[in-house]
C-alpha positions as CSV (number, residue, x, y, z in Angstrom):
1,X,111.5,-83.6,65.5
2,X,113.9,-81.4,64.2
3,X,114.2,-81.0,60.5
4,X,117.0,-83.0,58.9
5,X,119.9,-81.0,57.7
6,X,121.9,-81.1,54.3
7,X,125.6,-80.8,54.5
8,X,127.9,-80.0,51.8
9,X,131.6,-81.7,52.3
10,X,134.2,-79.5,50.5
11,X,136.9,-81.9,50.1
12,X,139.1,-79.5,47.9
13,X,142.5,-78.1,48.3
14,X,142.1,-74.4,48.0
15,X,139.9,-71.7,49.8
16,X,139.3,-70.1,46.2
17,X,137.8,-73.6,44.9
18,X,136.0,-73.8,47.9
19,X,134.4,-70.3,47.6
20,X,133.7,-70.9,44.0
21,X,131.5,-74.1,44.8
22,X,129.8,-72.3,47.7
23,X,128.8,-69.6,45.5
24,X,126.8,-72.1,43.4
25,X,125.5,-73.9,46.5
26,X,125.6,-72.1,49.6
27,X,122.1,-71.3,49.4
28,X,120.8,-74.8,49.7
29,X,123.0,-76.3,52.3
30,X,122.5,-76.1,56.0
31,X,125.9,-77.1,56.8
32,X,129.4,-76.2,55.1
33,X,132.0,-78.8,55.7
34,X,135.4,-77.6,55.5
35,X,136.7,-81.0,54.2
36,X,139.7,-82.6,55.6
37,X,142.0,-82.0,52.6
38,X,141.1,-78.2,52.8
39,X,142.0,-78.3,56.6
40,X,145.3,-80.0,55.9
41,X,146.0,-77.5,52.8
42,X,144.8,-74.2,54.3
43,X,144.4,-74.8,58.0
44,X,142.1,-72.7,60.4
45,X,142.1,-69.7,57.8
46,X,139.6,-71.8,55.8
47,X,137.2,-72.0,58.6
48,X,137.4,-68.2,59.2
49,X,137.3,-67.3,55.7
50,X,133.9,-69.5,55.3
51,X,132.4,-68.5,58.6
52,X,132.7,-64.7,57.5
53,X,131.2,-65.2,54.3
54,X,128.5,-67.5,55.6
55,X,127.8,-66.3,59.1
56,X,124.4,-67.8,59.4
57,X,125.5,-71.3,58.1
58,X,126.8,-73.9,60.7
59,X,130.4,-74.5,59.7
60,X,132.1,-77.7,60.3
61,X,135.9,-78.6,60.5
62,X,136.5,-82.0,59.5
63,X,139.7,-82.2,61.4
64,X,139.3,-86.0,62.4
65,X,141.0,-85.7,66.0
66,X,142.8,-88.8,66.8
67,X,144.9,-87.5,69.6
68,X,145.0,-84.2,71.7
69,X,141.4,-83.9,72.1
70,X,141.6,-80.9,74.2
71,X,144.2,-79.2,72.1
72,X,144.1,-79.8,68.4
73,X,140.6,-78.4,68.0
74,X,141.5,-75.0,69.5
75,X,142.6,-73.2,66.5
76,X,139.2,-74.5,64.7
77,X,137.2,-73.0,67.7
78,X,139.1,-69.6,67.5
79,X,138.4,-69.5,63.9
80,X,134.8,-69.5,64.4
81,X,133.6,-73.2,63.7
82,X,130.3,-74.4,64.9
83,X,131.2,-78.0,64.9
84,X,134.5,-80.3,64.5
85,X,135.2,-84.1,64.1
86,X,136.7,-86.5,66.4
87,X,137.3,-90.3,65.4
88,X,135.5,-92.7,67.5
89,X,138.7,-95.1,66.7
90,X,140.5,-92.6,69.0
91,X,141.2,-93.3,72.8
92,X,138.2,-92.7,75.1
93,X,140.3,-89.9,77.1
94,X,140.5,-87.9,73.5
95,X,137.0,-88.3,72.8
96,X,136.0,-87.0,76.3
97,X,138.7,-84.1,76.1
98,X,137.4,-83.2,72.6
99,X,133.7,-83.2,73.7
100,X,134.4,-81.4,76.8
101,X,136.3,-78.5,75.2
102,X,133.8,-78.2,72.5
103,X,130.9,-77.9,74.8
104,X,132.6,-75.5,77.0
105,X,132.8,-73.3,73.7
106,X,129.3,-73.8,72.6
107,X,130.7,-75.9,69.7
108,X,129.3,-79.3,68.8
109,X,131.1,-82.5,67.8
110,X,130.6,-85.1,65.2
111,X,132.2,-88.3,66.4
112,X,133.2,-90.1,63.3
113,X,132.9,-93.8,62.8
114,X,135.1,-94.1,59.9
115,X,137.1,-97.4,59.8
116,X,135.5,-98.6,63.1
117,X,135.2,-102.5,62.8
118,X,132.6,-103.1,65.6
119,X,130.2,-100.0,65.0
120,X,127.6,-101.4,67.4
121,X,130.2,-101.8,70.2
122,X,131.7,-98.6,69.6
123,X,128.7,-96.7,69.4
124,X,127.3,-98.0,72.8
125,X,130.7,-96.6,74.3
126,X,130.9,-93.3,72.7
127,X,127.0,-92.2,72.8
128,X,127.2,-91.6,76.6
129,X,129.9,-89.2,76.3
130,X,127.5,-86.9,74.7
131,X,128.7,-86.1,71.2
132,X,126.1,-84.2,69.0
133,X,126.3,-86.6,66.4
134,X,127.5,-90.0,65.6
135,X,128.4,-90.2,62.0
136,X,128.3,-93.5,59.9
137,X,131.0,-92.6,57.2
138,X,132.2,-94.9,54.4
139,X,135.4,-93.6,53.9
140,X,136.9,-92.6,50.5
141,X,139.2,-95.5,50.0
142,X,136.4,-97.8,50.9
143,X,133.9,-96.5,48.6
144,X,135.2,-98.5,45.5
145,X,134.1,-101.6,47.5
146,X,130.4,-100.7,47.2
147,X,129.8,-100.3,50.8
148,X,126.4,-98.6,51.3
149,X,126.4,-96.1,54.3
150,X,122.5,-96.2,54.2
151,X,123.0,-99.9,55.2
152,X,125.8,-99.5,57.6
153,X,123.8,-96.8,59.5
154,X,121.4,-99.4,60.6
155,X,124.0,-100.8,62.9
156,X,123.8,-97.5,65.0
157,X,120.0,-97.9,65.7
158,X,120.3,-98.9,69.1
159,X,121.9,-95.6,70.0
160,X,119.8,-92.3,70.5
161,X,122.3,-89.8,69.5
162,X,121.4,-88.0,66.2
163,X,123.2,-89.6,63.4
164,X,125.1,-88.1,60.5
165,X,125.6,-90.1,57.1
166,X,128.5,-89.6,54.7
167,X,130.4,-91.8,52.1
168,X,129.8,-91.3,48.3
169,X,126.2,-90.2,48.6
170,X,125.0,-88.9,45.1
171,X,121.6,-87.3,43.8
172,X,120.4,-91.0,42.8
173,X,121.1,-92.2,46.5
174,X,120.1,-88.9,48.3
175,X,116.6,-90.0,48.8
176,X,117.5,-93.2,50.4
177,X,119.7,-91.4,52.8
178,X,117.4,-88.8,53.4
179,X,114.7,-91.6,54.6
180,X,117.0,-93.4,56.7
181,X,117.7,-92.8,60.6
182,X,120.2,-90.1,59.6
183,X,119.4,-86.2,60.7
184,X,122.3,-84.8,58.7
185,X,123.0,-85.8,55.2
186,X,126.4,-85.2,53.6
187,X,127.2,-85.2,50.0
188,X,130.7,-84.0,48.8
189,X,132.3,-85.2,45.3
190,X,128.7,-85.4,43.9
191,X,128.1,-82.1,44.1
192,X,131.6,-80.4,43.9
193,X,132.8,-82.7,40.7
194,X,129.3,-82.2,39.0
195,X,129.0,-79.9,35.9
196,X,126.5,-78.1,37.6
197,X,127.0,-78.2,41.5
198,X,124.2,-75.6,42.1
199,X,121.6,-77.6,40.1
200,X,122.6,-80.9,42.0
201,X,122.5,-79.2,45.2
202,X,119.1,-77.7,44.5
203,X,117.5,-81.0,43.6
204,X,118.8,-82.6,46.7
205,X,117.4,-79.5,48.7
206,X,114.1,-80.3,47.0
207,X,114.3,-83.9,48.1
208,X,115.1,-83.0,51.9
209,X,112.5,-80.1,52.1
210,X,109.7,-82.4,50.8
211,X,110.6,-85.2,53.5
212,X,110.9,-82.6,56.2
213,X,107.5,-81.3,55.1
214,X,105.9,-84.7,55.5
215,X,107.6,-85.5,58.6
């Protein structure tokens, strides 16, 4: 089995802030997420800047495509992203178009289950379309309810597509996320809002490396 991956979500608003965090955490992560707020504020330029600075890292554009699956991601692909997101709540035609576009350009697709009510049913529909990841994502506005992404991920256990997990994952819950079915463990605010982001990322990396070494 392939090693599990560690993804930092840069849900920031400027490229400068993103690069400042990456200077501290970049060495510890496998995947750098250009978060949705950063994509909205800075556009594909953020993807290009980060990919140029970290060419060996997987750069993920969290653009949450909801329509125009074969068109909207083009600017991010041209900017050098390695993966982008499409919402599972979107129409099947949108999902198929996004996945087709991505794979034609050697780019991966993360299909995000954020706010999907019947995750089991939708996962069974989306998985055969061929996304590279299905993401169990407790959205920012739901995190205050105490929803647990590790528990919600269990609802995707019937599909074989690699899983990603996101939504309020912090140092104290990182080990549980690593021990879940997820292949890609995503943490954002717990890192970039920390007093010492590099130290938090280093400890998360140690947890992940210990798991990978023993499995």
